[in-house]
ROFI-671441 format. One line per 3 residues: for each residue x, y, z negated of C-alpha. Coordinates in Angstrom, 2 decimals. Layout:
N
X:Y:Z ~ ...;
END
This chain:
477
0.09:-0.16:0.06 ~ 1.37:3.80:0.63 ~ 0.08:5.92:-2.04;
-0.91:9.78:-1.71 ~ 1.06:10.56:-4.52 ~ 3.52:8.42:-6.87;
4.55:10.01:-10.76 ~ 7.53:7.60:-11.15 ~ 9.15:6.76:-14.63;
6.77:8.64:-16.69 ~ 6.46:7.95:-20.50 ~ 2.52:7.04:-19.85;
0.20:8.06:-22.89 ~ -3.03:6.33:-21.59 ~ -5.51:8.05:-23.84;
-6.85:5.13:-25.63 ~ -4.68:5.42:-28.56 ~ -2.11:2.68:-27.31;
1.96:3.32:-27.40 ~ 3.41:5.60:-24.62 ~ 4.84:3.14:-22.31;
7.26:3.65:-19.10 ~ 5.53:3.15:-15.91 ~ 5.07:4.53:-12.12;
1.39:5.37:-11.55 ~ 0.25:5.79:-8.24 ~ -2.56:7.53:-6.86;
-4.50:7.04:-3.55 ~ -7.63:9.40:-2.64 ~ -9.42:10.67:-5.66;
-8.32:7.72:-8.16 ~ -5.41:5.88:-9.61 ~ -4.44:2.84:-7.61;
-1.92:1.19:-9.39 ~ 0.36:1.29:-12.57 ~ 3.81:-0.18:-13.03;
6.83:-0.51:-11.05 ~ 6.08:0.96:-7.91 ~ 9.65:1.57:-6.60;
9.33:-0.95:-3.31 ~ 6.48:0.91:-2.54 ~ 5.84:4.50:-0.63;
4.26:7.92:-1.00 ~ 3.39:11.16:0.73 ~ 4.63:12.82:-2.09;
6.72:11.68:-5.21 ~ 6.68:13.46:-8.64 ~ 9.84:12.51:-10.61;
8.47:12.41:-14.45 ~ 11.51:10.90:-16.27 ~ 11.76:11.74:-19.94;
8.43:13.65:-19.78 ~ 4.70:12.52:-20.94 ~ 2.00:11.65:-18.49;
-1.56:11.47:-20.04 ~ -5.32:11.84:-18.72 ~ -6.48:15.43:-18.16;
-7.01:17.18:-21.19 ~ -11.57:17.35:-21.66 ~ -12.67:20.69:-23.34;
-15.59:19.51:-25.17 ~ -16.65:22.71:-26.51 ~ -16.25:25.97:-23.91;
-18.65:28.88:-22.63 ~ -17.16:28.77:-19.42 ~ -20.33:28.55:-17.71;
-19.84:31.91:-15.85 ~ -16.27:31.41:-15.75 ~ -16.18:28.24:-13.44;
-18.45:30.73:-11.11 ~ -16.50:34.26:-11.24 ~ -12.96:32.91:-11.75;
-12.60:29.59:-10.43 ~ -8.88:29.09:-10.73 ~ -9.64:28.62:-14.23;
-5.90:29.57:-15.37 ~ -6.92:29.61:-19.08 ~ -7.99:25.98:-18.77;
-5.81:24.25:-16.02 ~ -2.38:25.98:-17.48 ~ -2.75:23.86:-20.79;
-3.50:20.56:-19.05 ~ -7.40:20.97:-19.17 ~ -8.97:18.98:-16.29;
-12.58:19.11:-17.37 ~ -14.61:21.21:-19.51 ~ -18.38:20.75:-21.49;
-20.04:24.37:-20.85 ~ -23.50:25.20:-22.57 ~ -22.77:25.49:-26.08;
-24.04:26.79:-29.09 ~ -27.32:27.31:-27.40 ~ -26.49:29.40:-24.27;
-26.05:28.19:-21.14 ~ -25.79:30.07:-17.71 ~ -29.36:28.47:-16.75;
-32.34:27.76:-16.76 ~ -33.22:31.33:-17.12 ~ -34.11:34.60:-15.23;
-32.99:37.82:-17.11 ~ -34.88:40.84:-16.84 ~ -32.59:43.46:-18.42;
-30.55:43.27:-21.22 ~ -28.98:40.07:-21.97 ~ -30.03:38.63:-25.59;
-27.60:37.96:-28.12 ~ -25.62:35.81:-28.20 ~ -26.16:34.97:-24.62;
-24.36:38.20:-23.85 ~ -21.18:36.12:-24.85 ~ -21.51:34.47:-20.91;
-21.79:38.06:-19.49 ~ -24.36:40.29:-17.74 ~ -27.86:39.32:-15.86;
-26.85:38.41:-12.85 ~ -24.58:35.65:-14.33 ~ -27.52:33.46:-15.00;
-29.36:31.57:-12.80 ~ -33.39:30.64:-12.41 ~ -32.59:26.74:-12.37;
-29.74:24.10:-12.94 ~ -29.99:23.00:-9.52 ~ -29.12:27.22:-8.72;
-26.52:26.79:-11.15 ~ -25.09:23.65:-10.04 ~ -24.90:24.76:-6.29;
-22.77:27.94:-7.61 ~ -20.42:25.80:-9.23 ~ -19.87:23.25:-6.42;
-19.86:26.13:-4.11 ~ -16.92:28.03:-6.11 ~ -15.01:24.54:-6.25;
-13.60:25.27:-9.73 ~ -9.59:24.10:-10.44 ~ -11.32:21.96:-13.28;
-14.44:19.79:-13.32 ~ -17.64:21.07:-15.00 ~ -20.22:19.03:-17.23;
-23.18:21.29:-18.61 ~ -25.21:21.24:-21.44 ~ -28.62:23.30:-21.78;
-29.03:25.99:-24.57 ~ -31.80:26.05:-26.44 ~ -31.78:30.10:-26.93;
-31.38:29.91:-23.42 ~ -34.97:27.92:-23.19 ~ -36.48:30.36:-25.47;
-35.73:33.64:-23.59 ~ -36.99:31.67:-20.57 ~ -40.78:31.27:-22.68;
-40.51:33.60:-25.28 ~ -41.34:37.30:-25.45 ~ -39.11:37.93:-28.86;
-37.13:35.84:-30.83 ~ -38.24:36.37:-34.47 ~ -40.50:33.75:-34.62;
-40.98:29.82:-34.19 ~ -42.07:29.05:-30.56 ~ -45.74:28.33:-30.17;
-46.95:24.70:-28.85 ~ -47.44:25.98:-25.26 ~ -43.97:27.53:-25.51;
-42.25:24.41:-26.79 ~ -44.24:22.71:-23.77 ~ -43.03:24.76:-21.42;
-39.59:24.50:-22.79 ~ -39.72:20.68:-22.83 ~ -40.63:20.88:-19.04;
-37.52:22.95:-18.12 ~ -35.13:20.67:-20.12 ~ -36.62:17.44:-18.10;
-36.25:19.29:-15.54 ~ -32.70:20.41:-15.78 ~ -31.46:16.76:-17.09;
-33.15:15.47:-13.97 ~ -30.99:17.61:-11.99 ~ -27.59:16.33:-13.86;
-27.29:18.39:-17.11 ~ -25.48:16.37:-19.91 ~ -27.85:17.03:-22.49;
-29.07:19.90:-25.12 ~ -27.24:22.32:-27.10 ~ -28.40:24.59:-30.24;
-26.83:27.91:-32.05 ~ -29.40:28.05:-34.92 ~ -27.31:30.03:-37.07;
-27.65:32.89:-34.37 ~ -30.40:35.83:-34.63 ~ -32.47:34.67:-31.55;
-32.39:30.95:-32.65 ~ -32.55:30.94:-36.66 ~ -36.56:31.14:-36.73;
-36.72:28.02:-34.69 ~ -37.96:25.50:-37.40 ~ -36.44:21.76:-36.93;
-39.93:20.47:-35.43 ~ -39.08:22.95:-32.47 ~ -35.83:21.43:-32.00;
-37.02:17.74:-32.56 ~ -39.57:18.23:-29.77 ~ -36.60:19.51:-27.46;
-34.46:16.50:-28.30 ~ -37.04:13.75:-28.08 ~ -36.66:14.85:-24.14;
-32.60:14.27:-24.37 ~ -33.67:10.56:-25.72 ~ -35.59:9.87:-23.02;
-33.14:10.87:-20.39 ~ -29.82:9.20:-22.65 ~ -28.25:12.66:-22.81;
-26.17:14.40:-25.93 ~ -27.34:16.67:-28.53 ~ -24.72:18.97:-29.65;
-25.37:21.90:-32.24 ~ -23.88:25.06:-33.72 ~ -25.34:24.02:-37.21;
-27.76:26.45:-39.10 ~ -25.01:27.34:-41.72 ~ -21.72:26.49:-42.07;
-21.14:28.38:-45.24 ~ -23.24:27.78:-48.46 ~ -25.77:25.89:-46.78;
-23.09:23.58:-44.86 ~ -24.29:20.16:-46.00 ~ -28.32:20.91:-45.87;
-27.37:21.97:-42.27 ~ -25.59:18.73:-41.68 ~ -28.50:16.73:-42.80;
-30.66:18.57:-40.39 ~ -28.48:17.61:-37.52 ~ -28.41:14.09:-38.17;
-32.07:14.04:-39.16 ~ -32.70:15.91:-35.56 ~ -30.31:13.55:-33.50;
-31.81:10.58:-35.44 ~ -35.40:11.67:-34.25 ~ -34.52:11.91:-30.63;
-32.53:9.01:-30.76 ~ -29.42:10.38:-29.21 ~ -25.57:10.74:-30.02;
-24.74:14.07:-32.08 ~ -21.79:16.20:-31.86 ~ -21.55:18.87:-34.37;
-19.55:21.85:-33.05 ~ -16.42:23.37:-34.69 ~ -17.23:21.77:-37.86;
-15.85:24.03:-40.56 ~ -16.56:25.37:-44.02 ~ -16.63:29.29:-43.57;
-16.00:32.11:-45.82 ~ -13.73:32.05:-49.01 ~ -16.83:30.81:-51.28;
-16.42:27.50:-49.37 ~ -13.27:26.74:-49.01 ~ -12.40:23.35:-49.63;
-15.51:21.78:-48.75 ~ -14.46:20.04:-45.77 ~ -13.53:16.71:-47.64;
-17.14:16.01:-48.72 ~ -18.36:17.38:-45.17 ~ -15.83:14.69:-43.57;
-17.34:12.10:-46.20 ~ -20.85:13.16:-44.99 ~ -20.01:12.59:-41.33;
-18.45:9.09:-42.16 ~ -21.63:8.34:-43.52 ~ -23.95:9.30:-41.09;
-21.67:7.54:-38.59 ~ -22.33:4.20:-39.93 ~ -26.09:4.59:-39.13;
-26.03:6.85:-36.06 ~ -23.50:7.90:-33.39 ~ -22.08:11.14:-34.03;
-18.94:13.12:-33.93 ~ -17.70:16.59:-34.56 ~ -15.23:18.76:-32.58;
-12.78:21.19:-33.68 ~ -10.38:24.12:-32.67 ~ -6.60:23.92:-34.32;
-7.08:27.81:-35.77 ~ -8.28:29.01:-39.03 ~ -10.38:31.82:-37.79;
-13.26:31.77:-35.43 ~ -14.49:34.48:-32.76 ~ -18.32:35.18:-31.85;
-20.10:38.11:-32.04 ~ -20.27:40.92:-34.39 ~ -23.23:40.38:-36.93;
-24.43:41.64:-40.25 ~ -24.56:38.90:-42.21 ~ -21.13:37.48:-41.08;
-19.49:41.22:-42.22 ~ -17.15:40.60:-45.64 ~ -14.39:42.37:-47.34;
-13.13:38.90:-48.29 ~ -10.94:38.47:-44.81 ~ -9.60:40.11:-41.87;
-12.43:41.05:-39.02 ~ -10.71:41.99:-36.03 ~ -13.35:43.84:-33.39;
-12.83:42.40:-29.80 ~ -15.12:44.17:-27.46 ~ -18.06:46.77:-28.36;
-20.66:48.31:-25.79 ~ -21.24:51.57:-27.13 ~ -17.72:51.87:-28.62;
-15.34:49.95:-26.07 ~ -12.21:52.18:-27.43 ~ -12.51:50.30:-30.66;
-11.52:46.74:-29.20 ~ -8.78:45.48:-30.72 ~ -8.86:47.41:-34.05;
-9.58:45.87:-37.88 ~ -13.32:46.55:-38.55 ~ -11.78:47.74:-41.90;
-9.58:50.45:-40.00 ~ -12.72:51.33:-38.17 ~ -15.03:51.96:-41.17;
-12.10:53.67:-42.91 ~ -12.11:56.00:-40.03 ~ -15.27:56.90:-39.47;
-15.78:57.20:-43.42 ~ -18.63:54.41:-43.65 ~ -18.61:51.23:-45.06;
-18.56:47.84:-43.09 ~ -21.73:47.05:-42.52 ~ -22.38:50.59:-41.35;
-19.56:50.25:-38.87 ~ -20.40:47.09:-37.90 ~ -24.18:48.38:-37.20;
-22.55:51.10:-34.87 ~ -20.29:49.02:-32.89 ~ -23.12:46.51:-32.09;
-23.41:45.06:-29.68 ~ -19.91:43.83:-30.20 ~ -17.62:40.83:-30.45;
-14.89:40.05:-33.31 ~ -12.70:37.62:-34.79 ~ -13.22:36.33:-38.06;
-10.14:35.29:-40.53 ~ -12.54:33.21:-42.63 ~ -11.27:29.59:-43.13;
-8.71:27.95:-44.75 ~ -5.78:26.24:-43.03 ~ -6.08:23.11:-45.33;
-9.69:22.38:-44.13 ~ -8.91:23.04:-40.58 ~ -6.22:20.48:-41.05;
-8.37:18.06:-42.69 ~ -11.07:18.19:-39.75 ~ -8.49:18.05:-37.04;
-6.95:15.24:-38.32 ~ -10.26:12.90:-38.84 ~ -10.79:9.80:-36.40;
-14.20:11.46:-35.44 ~ -12.96:14.59:-34.32 ~ -12.57:15.84:-30.53;
-10.90:18.74:-29.46 ~ -12.77:22.03:-28.08 ~ -11.55:25.56:-27.62;
-14.35:27.32:-28.12 ~ -12.91:30.11:-25.93 ~ -14.96:33.42:-24.44;
-13.33:33.64:-21.06 ~ -15.68:37.27:-20.86 ~ -14.13:38.63:-24.23;
-11.98:41.54:-23.13 ~ -9.71:40.42:-25.97 ~ -9.80:36.98:-26.78;
-9.21:34.78:-29.76 ~ -5.95:32.83:-28.45 ~ -7.65:29.27:-28.44;
-9.20:29.82:-25.02 ~ -5.43:29.96:-23.36 ~ -3.74:28.14:-26.54;
-5.99:25.08:-27.95 ~ -4.65:21.91:-26.69 ~ -0.90:22.83:-26.22;
-1.21:23.69:-30.04 ~ -2.45:20.46:-31.03 ~ 0.02:18.40:-29.33;
3.07:20.91:-30.02 ~ 2.25:22.20:-33.81 ~ 0.08:19.80:-35.12;
1.38:16.40:-33.74 ~ 4.80:17.31:-33.12 ~ 5.47:19.81:-35.54;
3.51:19.36:-38.51 ~ 2.95:15.32:-38.13 ~ -0.37:15.76:-38.44;
-1.25:12.43:-36.74 ~ 0.75:10.44:-33.32 ~ 0.74:11.52:-30.04;
-1.48:8.85:-28.93 ~ -4.25:9.96:-31.52 ~ -3.98:13.29:-30.26;
-4.03:12.08:-26.75 ~ -6.90:9.95:-27.60 ~ -9.00:12.94:-29.34;
-8.65:15.62:-25.68 ~ -9.50:12.53:-23.72 ~ -10.97:8.98:-23.81;
-13.09:9.74:-27.09 ~ -13.98:13.20:-25.49 ~ -15.21:11.19:-22.02;
-16.89:8.55:-24.08 ~ -18.96:10.35:-25.95 ~ -20.19:12.95:-22.85;
-20.96:10.19:-20.42 ~ -18.12:11.14:-18.26 ~ -17.51:7.63:-16.33;
-13.94:6.91:-15.41 ~ -12.31:9.70:-17.11 ~ -10.35:10.17:-19.86;
-8.01:7.11:-19.37 ~ -5.12:6.27:-17.26 ~ -6.25:3.13:-16.02;
-6.58:1.48:-12.33 ~ -9.89:2.89:-10.84 ~ -10.03:5.76:-12.85;
-10.51:9.20:-11.26 ~ -6.82:10.98:-11.00 ~ -7.38:13.68:-13.68;
-3.86:14.04:-14.98 ~ -1.57:16.20:-16.91 ~ 2.50:15.91:-17.13;
3.91:17.80:-20.24 ~ 7.47:17.96:-22.00 ~ 6.67:16.91:-25.26;
9.68:18.74:-26.80 ~ 9.00:22.10:-25.55 ~ 5.01:22.21:-25.26;
3.41:25.15:-27.48 ~ 0.99:27.57:-27.50 ~ 1.89:30.88:-26.09;
-1.34:32.72:-27.00 ~ -1.27:34.60:-30.05 ~ -4.06:37.23:-32.06;
-1.21:40.02:-30.65 ~ -0.93:38.78:-26.98 ~ -3.82:36.39:-26.66;
-3.78:35.65:-22.84 ~ -0.03:34.41:-22.76 ~ -0.14:31.25:-21.13;
1.24:27.72:-22.50 ~ 4.80:26.26:-22.68 ~ 4.99:22.87:-21.52;
2.65:21.86:-19.14 ~ 4.52:20.92:-16.21 ~ 2.15:19.58:-13.39;
-1.62:18.90:-13.28 ~ -3.84:16.76:-11.11 ~ -7.30:17.09:-10.62;
-9.18:14.39:-8.72 ~ -6.07:13.25:-7.07 ~ -5.13:16.70:-5.98;
-2.25:18.30:-7.38 ~ -3.65:21.53:-8.90 ~ -1.10:22.97:-11.09;
2.63:23.01:-10.04 ~ 5.21:25.27:-10.68 ~ 3.17:27.72:-13.21;
0.46:28.51:-10.38 ~ -2.69:26.90:-9.25 ~ -2.02:25.12:-6.15;
-5.42:23.39:-5.05 ~ -8.75:23.80:-6.73 ~ -10.23:20.52:-6.81;
-12.92:20.47:-9.54 ~ -16.51:19.96:-9.17 ~ -19.58:19.49:-11.47;
-20.11:16.46:-13.15 ~ -23.81:15.43:-13.27 ~ -25.43:13.29:-15.69;
-25.78:9.41:-14.81 ~ -28.48:7.75:-16.55 ~ -32.45:7.68:-16.27;
END
């Protein structure tokens, strides 16, 4: 056989948790065709990989790249860190199916302006396919987006008629290839939704063998009650559950991760459930009055009425204006912020757990993004695996590849094996690190040498060579 590409003498970390082994990997078309000693075979292109590690392309299970995949299809923040597939539509906000007239409701404004949204999931899917992004895209449908499509205001539960309309819209999106439902119950425009509203939607997801992910109703003082709600909701719909960015937010809750993990483990014995985590002790989202505190730093990243205040601490702005933090935040809104409200020990405990997948939760529309947008996956390998020894390299790769593919139903992805799609990342374990920081948040990672997507060399010599991603549609009923 003549291959299109052979990667020679790589240290193969196949994504399953197996120890690395030296092998050649032959690619034909979109798939991995052979693994082993391929010295006697020919290829149109040979990549010499001796001394470097070859893994499945990383899967970012928690993104807000809905609009980015269409507007900025080179997807540099993701492909530059070895990511080959992104899951969009998290935290209850998705770019479809909804028609926006006027101002985009919070927190849907994290995705962009009104023209970044699509009436139907089919329209969104067609736009992704037409854009041909550098990475693959799989999409959740957001609960808040569904609400925006049928409700005149958000400060109340949906009526039975509105719930039924949301169910039909969700059902159509799932038939068109969406992979499941997400909620963002902590946000102002979803928090009035009772459990029965969400359960009614999750029932539809269960009918389609989809997945349910949730930014829970509370990540602070009522964290454990919110976890119980998430478990019960998913169990009701008979769907797998992913708790988004599991954390213990605010100083009074630091240290609760040990019990949170215990609850996750106990639930996993009864039902399929996981969580995702980003490798930083600070979160990034909209600036909300209920999040404001003087116990930790809050960095304003953008403000619609006061754009000049971006990249400044809320405390400094309040002092300059002669007001308290809450009043300063009120004047800045709508706005975005980074909250340094987590403890590193909690982050490490969640990150290390075998049920935890990796998600960046980056906001590509933010003019001053959290460094997680550009640096999460190299940080997991370089900082937490290599430098801190939090877990082995095979385990780090498993968290970013095969576990994610299996949980989100991404067939033939997340592993290096014959017949799998050739989504591959080649990196230097000795040098890999995140380049982005809170001061310079868009600096690319170091040590990601080469990335292949669907059998196409995509990231070569620090640049996007060819865009070959596609929308990955759900398979099932």
